[in-house]
C-alpha positions in Angstrom: 9.0 12.6 -11.4 10.7 9.2 -11.3 8.6 8.0 -8.3 5.4 9.1 -10.1 6.3 7.2 -13.2 7.1 4.1 -11.2 3.8 4.3 -9.3 1.9 4.8 -12.5 3.6 1.8 -14.0 3.0 -0.3 -10.9 -0.7 0.7 -11.0 -0.9 -0.3 -14.6 0.6 -3.7 -13.9 -1.8 -4.3 -11.0 -4.8 -3.3 -13.1 -3.7 -5.8 -15.8 -3.2 -8.5 -13.2 -6.7 -7.9 -11.7 -8.3 -7.9 -15.1 -6.6 -11.1 -16.1 -7.7 -12.7 -12.8 -11.3 -11.7 -13.6 -11.0 -13.1 -17.1 -9.6 -16.4 -15.7 -12.5 -16.7 -13.3 -15.1 -16.0 -16.0 -13.5 -18.4 -18.5 -13.2 -21.1 -15.8 -16.9 -20.6 -15.1 -17.6 -21.1 -18.8 -15.7 -24.4 -18.7 -12.7 -23.1 -20.8 -9.3 -24.6 -20.1 -7.2 -21.7 -18.8 -4.1 -23.6 -17.8 -1.8 -21.7 -20.2 -3.3 -18.3 -19.2 -2.7 -19.1 -15.5 1.0 -19.9 -16.3 1.4 -16.7 -18.2 -0.3 -14.8 -15.3 2.0 -16.4 -12.8 5.0 -15.4 -14.8 3.7 -11.9 -15.1 3.2 -11.6 -11.4 6.7 -13.0 -10.7 8.2 -10.4 -13.0 6.3 -7.6 -11.3 7.7 -8.7 -8.0 11.2 -8.8 -9.4 10.7 -5.3 -10.7 9.6 -4.1 -7.3 12.6 -5.7 -5.6 14.9 -4.2 -8.2 13.4 -0.8 -7.5 13.9 -1.2 -3.7 17.6 -2.2 -4.3 18.0 0.9 -6.5 16.6 3.2 -3.8 19.1 1.8 -1.3 22.0 2.3 -3.8 20.9 5.8 -4.4 20.7 6.5 -0.7 24.2 5.1 -0.3 25.4 7.2 -3.2 24.0 10.3 -1.5 25.7 9.4 1.7 29.1 8.9 0.0 28.7 12.2 -1.9 28.0 14.1 1.4 31.0 12.4 3.1 33.1 13.2 0.0 34.2 9.6 -0.4 34.8 9.6 -4.1 35.7 6.0 -4.5 32.6 4.8 -2.7 30.5 7.3 -4.7 31.8 6.0 -8.0 31.2 2.4 -6.9 27.6 3.2 -5.8 27.0 5.1 -9.0 28.1 2.2 -11.1 25.9 -0.2 -9.1 22.9 2.2 -9.4 23.4 2.3 -13.2 23.6 -1.4 -13.4 20.4 -1.8 -11.3 18.6 0.8 -13.4 19.5 -1.1 -16.6 18.2 -4.3 -15.0 15.0 -2.6 -14.1 14.6 -1.4 -17.7 15.3 -4.9 -19.0 12.7 -6.3 -16.6 10.1 -3.7 -17.6 10.7 -4.5 -21.3 10.4 -8.2 -20.5 7.1 -7.6 -18.7 5.7 -5.4 -21.6 6.8 -8.1 -24.1 5.1 -10.8 -22.1 1.9 -8.8 -21.9 2.0 -7.9 -25.6 3.2 -11.2 -27.1 1.8 -13.9 -24.8 -0.9 -12.6 -22.5 -2.9 -10.7 -25.1 -2.4 -13.5 -27.6 -3.7 -16.1 -25.2 -6.7 -14.0 -24.2 -7.6 -13.5 -27.9 -7.2 -17.2 -28.6 -9.5 -18.1 -25.6 -12.0 -15.4 -26.7 -12.1 -17.0 -30.2 -12.9 -20.4 -28.6 -16.1 -19.0 -27.0 
């Protein structure tokens, strides 16, 4: 379930990035200044990479947690569980930040550029 949601989210972000790249190319071809849009797109892609890295770290923590649980090392299990919770919260914060960037900056900039045409 979790993996499917994460894949669906990653696909959504990739689709947005591809569509923005296409829009940038079209707008540049029309002679529109897209400097601000390129900066937003760069930040968007960086945040996506950060989210992917956080997911990979979470997977490692969860694997460590499973190993500690099987070995019945309660102290390590609790430490790994706490780390996994922290990483999951960081992922949620990054995802919120990405959604806010898309909603508040990317869409607004695209609409502003559309209005200039």
